[in-house]
DOLO-862210 format. One record per residue: residue number from 1; x, y, z of N, C-alpha, C in turn. Coordinates in pm, whole numbers. Each point is the difference from the previous one (the first is absolute). Last residue first. Layout:
N
  num     n_X     n_Y     n_Z    ca_X    ca_Y    ca_Z     c_X     c_Y     c_Z
  NUM       X       Y       Z       X       Y       Z       X       Y       Z
...
END
This chain:
458
  num     n_X     n_Y     n_Z    ca_X    ca_Y    ca_Z     c_X     c_Y     c_Z
  458   14991    2877   22883     -64     -65    -112     101     -82     -80
  457     -17     119     532      75      32    -119     -59     -77    -116
  456    -148     187     530      -7    -100    -105      76      49    -121
  455    -162     125     535     120       2     -82      -4    -112    -102
  454    -399     306     258      56    -134     -12     116       2     -98
  453    -186     412     322      10     -53    -136      62    -139       3
  452    -280     173     427     126      26     -69      -5     -61    -140
  451    -462     157     243     104    -103       8     124      38     -80
  450    -328     367     252      -4     -89    -116     113    -103      10
  449    -246     488     206      43    -130      51     -15    -100    -114
  448      30     578      77     -35    -115     -83      58    -127      61
  447    -156     532     147      89    -113      30     -48    -118     -84
  446     -79     556    -106     -41    -135      38     116     -85      50
  445    -238     504    -213     115     -49      78     -40    -135      57
  444    -176     378    -415     -19    -116      86     132     -34      70
  443    -291     412    -319     122     -50      61     -33    -115      94
  442    -210     329    -451     -21     -90     114     136     -45      52
  441    -263     423    -328     112     -90      27     -32     -84     123
  440    -260     329    -425      15     -44     139     117     -98      14
  439    -173     335    -385     119     -81      28      16     -36     147
  438    -379     321     -42      93     -17    -112     124     -76      47
  437    -494     -78     221     104     101      -3      94     -28    -116
  436    -404    -252     102     129     -51      44     105     108      20
  435    -461      96    -136     -12    -112      94     135     -38      61
  434     -42     343    -332     -87      42     110     -16    -108     106
  433     249     -78    -409      71      83      97     -87      37     120
  432     -97    -258    -422      -7     -63     132      68      84     109
  431      -5     109    -470    -140       1      43     -18     -62     138
  430     422       5    -237     -29     125      72    -146      10      46
  429     280    -465     -50     -77      90     -86     -42     123      80
  428     419    -233     212    -131     -43     -47     -61     104     -93
  427     465    -196     279     -35     103     -98    -130     -43     -66
  426     325    -126     475    -110     -23     -94     -17     120     -93
  425     392    -258     342     -44     128     -57    -105     -31    -106
  424     253    -260     453     -75      -8    -125     -50     138     -40
  423     389    -276     345     -70     123     -35     -68     -18    -135
  422     222    -326     445     -10      38    -141     -93     119     -19
  421     320    -341     376     -89     112     -27     -16      15    -150
  420     206    -374     428     -13      58    -133     -94     119      -6
  419     293    -425     295     -63     131      17      -6      66    -137
  418      27    -551     154      56     116     -69     -81     124      32
  417     111    -551     146     -82     116      35      69     122     -60
  416       6    -582     -81      60     132       1    -103     106      41
  415     107    -571      52    -100     105     -16      66     137      15
  414     204    -442      73     -27      18    -143    -108     104     -28
  413     257      18     446      17    -124     -73     -26      26    -149
  412     -74     404     181     -27     -99     102      -4    -137     -67
  411     210     519    -116     -48    -128     -50     -15     -96     115
  410      12     580     -96      57    -119      60     -66    -124     -59
  409     -45     440    -195      53      36     131      66    -118      69
  408     -95     144    -537     -11    -107      99      65      42     131
  407    -235     329    -368     132     -48      42     -18    -102     110
  406    -283     279    -443       0     -58     135     136     -63      27
  405    -288     377    -360     116     -77      41     -27     -65     134
  404    -247     293    -467       9     -44     138     126     -80      27
  403    -360     303    -367     138     -36      24      14     -35     148
  402    -407     100    -416      41     -44     135     149     -29       3
  401    -435     247    -305     143     -27       3      40     -33     145
  400    -470      44    -349      56     -13     135     145     -42      -8
  399    -468     208    -303     139     -45       0      50      -6     144
  398    -498      22    -301      69      11     128     141     -57     -16
  397    -469     178    -308     136     -54       3      65      27     136
  396    -534     -63    -143      97      94      55     137     -68       5
  395    -505     -53    -287     115     -61      63      97     108      44
  394    -566      24     -53     126       5     -72     110     -69      79
  393    -517     201      27      37    -141     -16     128      -4     -84
  392    -172     414     346     -21     -61    -129      46    -145      -2
  391      -9     331     372     126     -31     -66     -16     -61    -139
  390    -382     138     274     102     103      21     124     -25     -85
  389    -369    -301      -2     -58     131     -31     102     112      13
  388     104    -455     123       1      23    -144     -52     138     -38
  387     243    -142     464    -133      31     -51      10      31    -149
  386     354    -335     260     -34     141     -16    -139      15     -60
  385     335    -386     124    -126      23      73     -39     148      -1
  384     373    -236    -229      31      92     110    -125      39      79
  383     -33    -294    -376     107     -55      83      29      86     122
  382    -313     157    -328     -53    -113      77     106     -56      95
  381     125     327    -307     -88      60     100     -55    -107      93
  380     445    -152    -228    -126      56     -45     -73      69     115
  379     544     -98    -116    -109     -25      95    -126      71     -48
  378     505    -176    -187    -118      77     -40    -115     -39      93
  377     565     -15      68    -130     -67       4    -108      97     -47
  376     573     -95      72     -97      81     -72    -131     -78      -2
  375     501     -12     303    -128     -52     -47     -78     106     -76
  374     528    -153     222     -81      99     -71    -128     -68     -46
  373     428     -88     390    -114     -44     -81     -64     121     -68
  372     463    -215     324     -76     108     -59    -111     -54     -88
  371     428    -126     408    -107     -36     -94     -73     123     -52
  370     449    -239     310     -51     121     -63    -107     -40    -100
  369     277    -225     453     -86     -21    -115     -52     135     -48
  368     428    -222     335     -81     112     -49     -80     -40    -122
  367     336    -271     235    -114      20      88     -97     108     -48
  366     307    -187    -362      25     -46     135    -125      19      86
  365    -111     177    -412     144       8      20      28     -33     146
  364    -428     -15    -395      48     -33     135     151      -3       1
  363    -440     212    -305     141     -35       0      45     -24     143
  362    -476      49    -338      57     -11     133     145     -45     -12
  361    -461     220    -310     131     -64      10      45      -1     146
  360    -447     107    -391      54      -2     136     134     -72       1
  359    -452     206    -312     142     -36     -10      59      11     138
  358    -521      -9    -272      82       0     121     142     -37     -37
  357    -535     156    -206     137     -43     -26      81      16     127
  356    -551      -6    -222      92      19     113     137     -51     -42
  355    -540     141    -218     136     -52      -7      77      27     130
  354    -529     -67    -220      74      75     103     138     -64      13
  353    -387      20    -427      86     -74      91      70      93      98
  352    -485     118    -213     142       3     -34      79     -83     102
  351    -513    -131    -100      78     106      65     145      -8     -44
  350    -364    -318    -109     -44     132     -47      71     115      71
  349      73    -442     250     -76       8    -124     -46     143     -27
  348     445     -67     286    -140     -37      15     -73      22    -131
  347     541     -70     174     -94      46    -103    -139     -53      29
  346     545      78     206    -135     -47      29     -95      60    -101
  345     568     -91      22    -117      74     -47    -127     -70      43
  344     592      36      87    -128     -66      15    -113      88     -52
  343     588     -84      37    -112      76     -56    -127     -81      19
  342     543      15     219    -130     -63     -24     -94     101     -65
  341     551    -123     173     -84      94     -74    -129     -72     -37
  340     451     -61     370    -121     -48     -66     -68     115     -73
  339     501    -181     275     -83     105     -60    -117     -63     -73
  338     465     -92     363    -122     -50     -63     -80     118     -52
  337     519    -171     233     -81     104     -63    -120     -66     -65
  336     433     -89     400     -97     -48     -99     -80     118     -53
  335     439    -173     361     -50     101     -92     -96     -61    -100
  334     245    -249     339     -63     111      73     -58     106     -90
  333     243    -408    -140     -85     -47     109     -78     113      67
  332     129     103    -493      76     -83      93     -94     -37     114
  331    -180     188    -389     139      28     -33      97     -78      89
  330    -519     -61    -200      72      -7     127     149      11     -32
  329    -500     137    -260     141     -39      -6      56      -1     141
  328    -494      61    -332      66     -21     129     144     -43     -22
  327    -506     197    -250     144     -24     -11      58     -17     140
  326    -508       0    -299      72       3     128     147     -35     -26
  325    -484     173    -276     138     -48     -12      65      14     137
  324    -544     -10    -238     103      39      97     135     -60     -37
  323    -577      97    -122     129     -43     -54     107      48      96
  322    -591     -65     -42     124      41      65     120     -50     -81
  321    -588      81      12     117     -39     -78     124      50      72
  320    -576     -88      79     129      49      51     113     -57     -86
  319    -567     102      23     102     -71     -77     134      60      40
  318    -490      -4     282     125      61     -46      78     -98     -87
  317    -539     137     214     100    -102     -28     121      66     -66
  316    -469     144     304     117      45     -75     103    -113     -11
  315    -421       3     255     -28     -10    -143     119      40     -86
  314     -13      16     495      -3    -138     -49     -25     -14    -150
  313     171     345     375     -38      25    -140      -8    -135     -72
  312     117      22     456     -89     115      -3     -43      36    -141
  311     313    -357      86    -130     -35      57     -99     116      -6
  310     419     -99    -343     -34      83     115    -142     -31      50
  309     191    -237    -382     103       1     105     -40      77     125
  308    -231    -212    -440     -52      66     121     103       6     113
  307     183    -278    -384    -143      28      17     -27      63     135
  306     424     -38    -362     -27      -3     144    -145      43      22
  305     367    -186    -399    -136      52      17     -33     -17     148
  304     508      35    -254    -102     -62      85    -135      69     -20
  303     573     -69    -166    -131      57     -31    -104     -71      85
  302     588      81     -58    -119     -72      46    -126      78     -32
  301     591     -66     -40    -116      74     -51    -122     -81      41
  300     566      29     156    -133     -60      -9     -96      96     -68
  299     572    -116     147    -101      77     -72    -134     -72       6
  298     528      19     242    -129     -69      -2    -102      92     -66
  297     592     -58      85    -122      62     -51    -122     -91      13
  296     474    -106     116     -22     135      50    -137      58     -34
  295     192    -434    -141     -20      -4     144     -37     137      56
  294    -143     -91    -501     126     -22      70     -29       2     149
  293    -360      28    -307     107     -29     -97     136     -26      62
  292    -533     -46     131     124      34      71     118     -31     -92
  291    -573      71     -28     124     -31     -70     117      50      83
  290    -592     -98     -16     121      44      70     123     -45     -77
  289    -573      81     -49     118     -55     -64     122      60      69
  288    -564     -72     123     128      68      15     111     -77     -73
  287    -586      75     105     106     -73     -68     129      78      10
  286    -541     -44     242     121      72     -35      95     -93     -73
  285    -561      76     209     107     -79     -61     122      89     -26
  284    -511     -58     312      95      82     -75     111     -88     -56
  283    -352    -140     305     -74      69    -106      89      86     -89
  282      12    -297     441      60     -47    -125     -75      58    -121
  281     -72      21     513     -95      19    -111      53     -55    -133
  280      42     -22     595      66     -18    -129    -102       8    -113
  279     -18     242     501     -64     -96     -90      78     -14    -131
  278     262     145     455    -109      48     -84     -52    -109     -93
  277     229      -8     500      31     -47    -134    -120      33     -88
  276     172     277     464     -74    -116     -49      53     -43    -136
  275     142     390     265      37    -121      73     -73    -124     -50
  274     -51     482    -127     136     -40     -33      41    -133      63
  273    -451     280    -175      35     -91     111     136     -62     -33
  272    -201     279    -319      46      80     114      35     -84     122
  271      48    -218    -497    -101      85      63      58      66     126
  270     276    -152    -465     -39     -41     136    -100      97      63
  269     -12     -15    -529     108      20      96     -48     -36     141
  268    -188    -204    -477     -31      88     112     118      10      97
  267      -1    -301    -381      32     138     -30     -21      96     116
  266     141    -539     -38    -106      86      49      39     146     -23
  265     189    -409    -322       8      52     136    -122      86      33
  264     317    -332    -372    -138      36      29      -1      44     146
  263     433     -24    -374     -68     -13     130    -148      27     -14
  262     504    -138    -292    -132      60       3     -70     -29     131
  261     532       8    -277     -93     -48     103    -133      75      -9
  260     546     -95    -210    -134      43     -38     -98     -59      99
  259     569     104     -63    -108     -61      77    -133      60     -44
  258     577     -50    -145    -134      56     -19    -100     -76      87
  257     475    -108     -60     -13     121      80    -132      72     -23
  256      11    -506    -108     124      76      10     -17     118      93
  255    -428    -171     -48      86     -52    -104     126      85      -1
  254    -467    -106     334     129      68     -23      75     -73    -110
  253    -548      57     176     106     -82     -59     124      88     -16
  252    -513     -14     303     102      61     -83     100    -100     -51
  251    -496     142     308      77    -106     -63     101      67     -93
  250    -343     142     451      92      33    -109      63    -127     -54
  249    -419     227     341      56    -125     -53      82      35    -123
  248    -260     250     464      77      10    -124      53    -138     -36
  247    -274     286     410     -38     -98    -100      77      21    -128
  246       1     371     309     -65    -112      70     -62     -97    -100
  245     434     355      -9    -122     -35     -71     -61    -124      65
  244     428     373      17     -85     -69      98    -135     -22     -65
  243     321     202    -260      86     -95      70     -72     -68     116
  242    -143     350    -339     -61    -134       6      89    -100      74
  241     121     465    -100     -96     -10     109     -61    -138      13
  240     359     230    -299      17    -126      73    -101     -19     113
  239     -13     367    -363     117     -84     -27      -5    -136      71
  238    -309     383      33      21     -10    -144      98    -112     -33
  237    -109     136     446    -121     -58     -59       0       6    -153
  236     371     183     257     -22    -138      43    -118     -64     -73
  235     234     451      -6     -46     -69    -120     -36    -146      29
  234     192     283     322    -133      58     -24     -58     -53    -131
  233     346    -289     315      -6      97    -110    -140      59     -11
  232     174    -161     479     -50     -60    -123       4     105    -110
  231     338      33     431    -127      37     -64     -36     -91    -116
  230     417     -10     276    -117     -48      75    -134      25     -70
  229     517    -100    -191     -99     106       6    -125     -49      72
  228     376    -281    -112      46      97      99    -103     111      24
  227     -64    -350    -332      -9     -52     137      41     102     106
  226      -5      19    -510    -101      70      79      -1     -38     147
  225     279    -189    -364      13     144     -18     -94      80      89
  224      -7    -481     -22     125      43      63      18     151      -9
  223    -483    -244      18      99      43     -98     126      50      72
  222    -412    -142     218      96    -107     -26     104      38    -106
  221    -370     281     141      68     -34     125     103    -111     -18
  220    -277     159    -375      97      97      48      75     -44     125
  219    -173    -365    -358     -66     101      83     103      84      74
  218      99    -221    -480       7     -42     140     -57     113      86
  217    -185      70    -467     132     -39      47      -9     -62     139
  216    -434     -39    -323      90     103      48     135     -53      42
  215    -364    -358     -25     -31     136     -44      98      98      62
  214    -176    -509      67     108      34     -93     -32     135     -63
  213    -195    -113     497      -8     -48    -138     119      43     -84
  212     -48    -104     547      30     106     -97      -9     -55    -142
  211    -245    -131     511     123     -15     -74      14     114    -100
  210    -315    -216     474      24      85    -118     133     -31     -66
  209    -129    -288     -11    -121      52      63      38      59     137
  208     221    -240    -502      11      85     117    -134      46      52
  207     309    -356    -359    -132      32      53      17      81     127
  206     286    -203    -473       5      77     126    -143      34      39
  205     337    -327    -363    -132      46      39      10      63     138
  204     348    -155    -458     -32      20     142    -144      45      16
  203     443    -206    -346    -140      39       8     -34      13     148
  202     490      22    -309     -82     -37     115    -145      34     -28
  201     540     -37    -247    -146      13     -14     -70     -51     125
  200     480     -22     -92     -35     129     -59    -151      20     -15
  199     221    -401     168      66     106      74     -33     139     -53
  198    -375    -358     -58     143     -12     -27      68     108      80
  197    -440     -83      92      -1     -81    -122     143     -28     -46
  196    -205     125     498     107      27     -96     -10     -96    -117
  195    -372     215     362      54    -125     -52     100      33    -109
  194    -291     234     461      62      12    -132      63    -133     -38
  193    -383     247     367      74    -119     -42      57      27    -138
  192    -233     279     471      37     -10    -141      74    -130     -25
  191    -323     335     381      77    -121     -29      29      -4    -149
  190    -161     395     415       5     -58    -133      78    -131      -2
  189    -183     464     264      -5    -140      43      -5     -80    -129
  188      76     556     156      20    -112     -92     -10    -131      77
  187    -122     406     203      32      60    -130      39    -105    -103
  186    -259      72     493      41    -111     -88      22      58    -139
  185    -106     323     299      78     -89      86      53    -118     -81
  184    -102     440    -281     -72    -100      78      95     -83      86
  183     114     514    -135     -10    -130     -64     -67    -100      94
  182     -83     552     -26      74    -107      67     -15    -130     -77
  181     -20     486    -250     -82     -95      74      88    -102      72
  180     130     511    -120      26    -135     -48     -78     -98      86
  179    -112     537    -119      42     -97     100      25    -133     -70
  178    -191     386    -212     113      59      72      41     -86     119
  177    -448    -157    -134      72      93     -87     104      72      85
  176    -399    -416      15     127      42      58      76      83    -104
  175    -556     -68      57     122     -28     -77     124      49      73
  174    -436    -160     270      50     122     -64     125     -34     -79
  173    -247    -301     301     -89      39    -108      42     124     -76
  172     261    -205     353    -125      49      56     -92      56    -108
  171     434     -68    -218      -8     -25     145    -128      65      51
  170     264    -175    -510     -86      85      82      11     -37     147
  169     270     -34    -540     -70     -69     109     -74     101      88
  168     334     254    -293     -31    -141     -14     -54     -63     127
  167     364     434    -126    -144     -31      -8     -17    -149     -18
  166     386     448     104     -29    -143      -8    -152     -20      -4
  165     226     430      52     -37     -41    -135     -18    -151     -15
  164     255     139     440     -65      92     -92     -16     -61    -139
  163      18    -237     479      84       1    -119     -70      85    -106
  162     -58    -220     554      -7     115     -92      98     -13    -116
  161    -208    -448     235      90     110      35      -7     113    -103
  160    -401    -367     160     136      -8     -49      83     121      39
  159    -472    -125     110      27     105     -99     144      -3     -50
  158    -175    -294     343     -67     -29    -126      34     101    -109
  157     364     -71     392    -143      22      -7     -56     -26    -139
  156     462     -55     188     -29     127     -69    -149      30      -8
  155     182    -399     215      84     108      50     -24     134     -70
  154    -250    -406    -108       7       4     145      74     124      49
  153     -31    -101    -465    -127      48      52       3      14     152
  152     387    -180    -225     -28     140     -35    -125      52      68
  151     262    -437       6     -74      59     112     -30     147     -25
  150     106    -470    -321      27     141      28     -88      44     116
  149     209    -478    -293     -89      65      97      40     146      15
  148      68    -475    -337      40     137      28    -104      63      90
  147     187    -512    -233     -90      75      88      56     140      18
  146      56    -484    -335      37     136      36    -103      63      90
  145     215    -507    -234    -109      73      63      51     139      38
  144     139    -440    -365      30     122      73    -126      53      68
  143     256    -449    -297    -118      52      70      42     119      84
  142     192    -302    -448      32      95     106    -130      54      58
  141     223    -432    -355    -105      82      58      50      91     111
  140     251    -344    -257     -34     114     -84    -101      95      62
  139     183    -418     195     115      61     -65     -36     132     -68
  138    -295    -142     421      59     -83    -105     120      71     -61
  137    -196     324     257     -91    -114      -7      46     -88    -116
  136     210     421     346       1     -71    -126     -92    -120      10
  135     -67     461     284      68    -129       2     -10     -63    -137
  134     -84     503     315     -10     -82    -121      76    -130      19
  133    -223     498     257      77    -123       3     -17     -77    -129
  132     -79     523     283     -26     -93    -109      87    -123      15
  131    -187     504     237      65    -128      28     -38     -97    -111
  130     -12     570     149     -27    -105     -97      78    -125      37
  129    -192     527     182      86    -115      27     -42    -113     -93
  128     -59     586      82     -43    -127     -56     101    -107      39
  127    -156     579      75      68    -124      36     -53    -118     -79
  126     -23     578     159     -14     -92    -113      82    -127      25
  125    -166     378     337      95    -113      -6     -31     -88    -121
  124     -73     547     238     -58    -120     -59     109    -105     -15
  123    -140     540     202      88    -116      10     -71    -121     -61
  122     -98     522    -164     -17     -90     113     103    -110      -1
  121    -284     411    -330     125     -47      57     -30     -95     115
  120    -221     263    -489     -18     -48     136     135     -46      51
  119    -269     303    -442     110     -70      62     -33     -43     141
  118    -280     269    -301     -12    -145     -16     116     -78      62
  117     -86     494     -64     -93     -53     100      -5    -153       1
  116     427     359    -139    -135     -35     -41     -82     -57     114
  115     455     156      53     -46      85    -111    -145     -26     -36
  114     356    -148     360    -144      23      17     -55      95    -106
  113     454    -198      36     -21     143      28    -147      37      14
  112     136    -458     -91      91      49     103     -28     144      41
  111    -250    -404    -236     -21     145      -7      76      71     113
  110     -19    -479     130     -30      42    -135     -42     148       2
  109     279    -334     349     -74     125     -16     -12      33    -148
  108     144    -423     370     -30      31    -139     -81     129      -5
  107     321    -364     325     -79     123       5     -10      53    -143
  106      98    -536     171      17     123     -76     -85     116      51
  105     209    -538     -14     -56      80     109      22     146     -38
  104      -6    -466    -309      44     138      17     -75      64     117
  103     139    -519    -241     -83      74      95      61     140      19
  102      23    -519    -278      39     141     -10     -95      78      88
  101     170    -554    -151     -84      96      70      56     141     -19
  100      48    -589    -118      26     138     -39     -91      92      80
   99     190    -552     -32     -75      99      75      45     139     -44
   98      13    -559    -181      50     136      -5     -93      91      80
   97     145    -573     -76     -92     107      37      68     136      -9
   96      21    -566    -163      75     124      15    -100     112      22
   95     -10    -582      59     -54     132     -31     106     108      14
   94      44    -478     111     -44       6    -139     -45     138     -46
   93     198     -80     442      51    -111     -79     -35      13    -147
   92       5     456     226     -31    -125      65      44    -112     -94
   91     119     566      59      -2    -129     -66     -57    -107      93
   90      29     586    -103      -4    -111      94     -14    -130     -78
   89     130     574     -62     -25    -131     -57       6    -106     109
   88     -96     569     -58      60    -109      78     -39    -132     -65
   87      54     529    -224     -84     -98      67      81     -98      83
   86      33     354    -457       9      20     144     -93    -100      69
   85     274      87    -505    -109     -65      72      24      14     150
   84     151     244    -516      33     -37     138    -121     -60      69
   83      74     -39    -538     -62      84     103      45     -43     139
   82     105    -192    -451     103      67      80     -59      89     109
   81    -271    -239    -322      75    -100      76     104      64      92
   80    -458     259    -132     130     -34     -61      74    -100      87
   79    -520     -34      41      98     103      28     126     -31     -80
   78    -541    -169     -70     144     -16      -6      72     128      42
   77    -520    -227     128      81      95     -74     148     -26      10
   76    -420    -207     197      81     -78     -93      94      89     -81
   75    -151     166     471     -84     -85     -82      87     -91     -85
   74     309     347     126    -127     -16      72     -95     -76     -91
   73     510     -75     -36     -52     135      18    -121      -4      91
   72     461    -325    -158    -127      16      72     -37     146      12
   71     416    -169    -179    -103      41     -95    -136      15      68
   70     399    -163     221     -11     145      -5    -100      50    -103
   69     122    -470      59     -93      51     100     -22     151     -10
   68     151    -283    -442      51      36     133    -107      61      90
   67     -93    -384    -383      26     143       4      44      38     142
   66    -157    -442    -141     116      33     -82      27     149     -12
   65    -375    -239     217     120     -58      60     126      51     -67
   64    -482     264      45      85     -75     -92     119     -55      76
   63    -330     294     191     -83     -61    -104      84     -70    -106
   62     179     241     389    -116     -72      54     -84     -71    -104
   61     543      75     -16    -118      83     -22    -124     -81      35
   60     393    -217     236     -17      54    -134    -110     105       0
   59     345    -271     343    -116      88       7     -12      71    -134
   58     223    -492     123      26     130     -61    -128      83       6
   57     -15    -444     157      78      82      90      36     135     -59
   56     -83    -447    -294     -70      39     121      93      82      90
   55     121       7    -518     -10     -97     109     -75      55     119
   54     -77     135    -531      75      43     118     -18     -99     114
   53     -31    -175    -506     -79      84      90      79      28     127
   52     173    -267    -365     -91      86     -73     -73      98      90
   51     499    -170     105    -133     -56       6     -95      95     -70
   50     467      79      17       3    -133      59    -137     -68      -3
   49      72     441    -178     115     -74     -48      -2    -145      49
   48    -320     348     125     -36     -88    -109     118     -82     -52
   47      44     335     343     -73    -116      51     -26    -101    -111
   46     196     409    -117      96     -84      74     -69    -124      53
   45    -266     326    -214      83     -71     -97      99     -92      70
   44    -279     284     256     -75    -112     -56      87     -81     -95
   43     260     256     385     -90      36    -109     -73    -123     -50
   42     174      84     513      41     -58    -127    -100      36    -108
   41     119     291     445    -106     -78     -63      51     -59    -130
   40     266     125     482     -27      43    -136    -106     -90     -60
   39      34     116     538      56     -83    -106     -23      65    -135
   38    -160     150     438     133      48     -31      67     -82    -111
   37    -446     -87     175       1     143     -27     139      51     -36
   36     -66    -504    -105     -70      78     101      21     147     -29
   35      59    -526    -246      -2     144     -10     -70      58     120
   34      46    -478    -105     130      57     -34      -4     149     -24
   33    -251    -423     253     -39     135     -39     126      80     -31
   32      62    -450     114    -127      -4     -72     -36     137     -55
   31     391     -50     257      14     -86    -116    -128      -6     -82
   30      15     240     415      68      68    -110      11     -87    -125
   29    -202     -50     464     -75     -25    -123      72      53    -122
   28     174      44     445     -40    -140      -5     -68     -34    -132
   27     125     447      98     117     -82     -26     -39    -147     -15
   26    -327     331     121      35      -1    -140     117     -92     -31
   25    -213     120     434     -30    -130     -60      47     -12    -144
   24      56     398     258      65    -107      75     -24    -136     -60
   23    -208     391    -185     143       2     -22      68    -117      69
   22    -460      66      70      25     -48    -135     148      -5     -28
   21    -142     182     405     -22    -144       0      31     -59    -136
   20      16     465      41     112     -62      71     -13    -151       1
   19    -353     247    -180     118      11     -86     119     -68      65
   18    -397      35     248     -12    -100    -105     120       2     -92
   17     -16     329     325      16    -130      65      -7    -111    -104
   16     -91     435    -141     142     -22      17      30    -128      76
   15    -452     130     -70      66     -19    -128     146     -36      20
   14    -250     114     381     -40    -130     -53      72     -31    -130
   13      59     426     197      67    -103      80     -31    -138     -55
   12    -226     362    -193     141      -1     -38      78    -107      77
   11    -458      69     109      13     -53    -135     146     -13     -41
   10    -103     213     405     -24    -144      11      19     -68    -135
    9      17     469       7     118     -56      67     -11    -152      12
    8    -372     232    -171     111       4     -95     124     -63      61
    7    -382      54     272     -22    -104    -100     116      -8     -99
    6       2     347     316      20    -128      68     -14    -116     -99
    5    -102     430    -153     144     -16      16      33    -132      69
    4    -456     117     -43      58     -28    -130     151     -25      11
    3    -236     140     382     -35    -138     -35      64     -41    -131
    2      47     447     131      78     -87      88     -25    -146     -31
    1    -259     327    -222     136      -5     -53      88     -92      85
END
């Protein structure tokens, strides 16, 4: 823990040194780069009044010169244009860079009252850091690269962290159940190119190794409605588990506020070695239609065939379907609200579909963040690693209710440290009472380290 804290302090000092250096040089480059973290963002329509394409220096959406930066989600996914954005921006002569990160130093106790045999507790540190850059290529082209790293496996171990009713992936040849798997060190290494056909139409291509295919909503760690919550959804493998895919190629087209895209990708989820690059297979496919009718809303529907996602069950393939709606609003410089509703279904051949639904929201009032989440998931005997001879081959309904809050203690230049806690109440099928107890609960206390909100006006 001492080594980890030393690394965190060094990391924060480095970030804030770079931020200070960027601030001191910003005045010299202001004429070229007409937007920084405290500037307003000109709309695409305003840019088009003088020129068909946004001028060099405007930080646009990563896959279009004519959409605002706040539409950035994860992979090629769309967030609402009014979504709050947390990060640091840096500039060079021709490039614009963004740094995002989120880290929770946490004590986590699942099954607070020790009602069952499947809960666990301990200290853990869910974390990720993302660095991306982009530059304009000619009048109509835009090149972008993205990287994302996580030290989950280093600080939480191969088994990840305790989370009741969570399932997916494995450690030491055993399925991970009631634990959230650690994310790989290399969670994204991607490049993309987009070309503006006009101010209302773009085509683009995206390649990631690893990366994220066109499937599902923006991944949970990048959704404005979920960033305050340190836990992954227990519906993760129904909704957004493909956000780390070792081998993905996506092509797409935007027409106005609609976007249609398709991906070829590797269906197999990351293996137990969290520090290597897995074998690319390109054996699965997905398609997604996105629609942002206004600055406050983002909708998507998607369908995928995922070949052999679990290494321990290589003969099982999944058809996955998702639909989601995201809402965001910024009331002033210190108040914002975000909410997301998602439905997902996994369907295997000759079996009933397994459904999941999630509704989550986050409200920020100055230094205080309040958040909540409801989840419904159908977990099978297989998902919970139960004996078919005892429990049969059926689906168990699981409900989870979470409420939490965190408060900013102090700010170190552009990095904030917040103290937070949250409580989760579970309601499961009565057939699972002997394992989990009736209505188990979990509690968490944490310090959150994250970048300040960037001040932008749509």
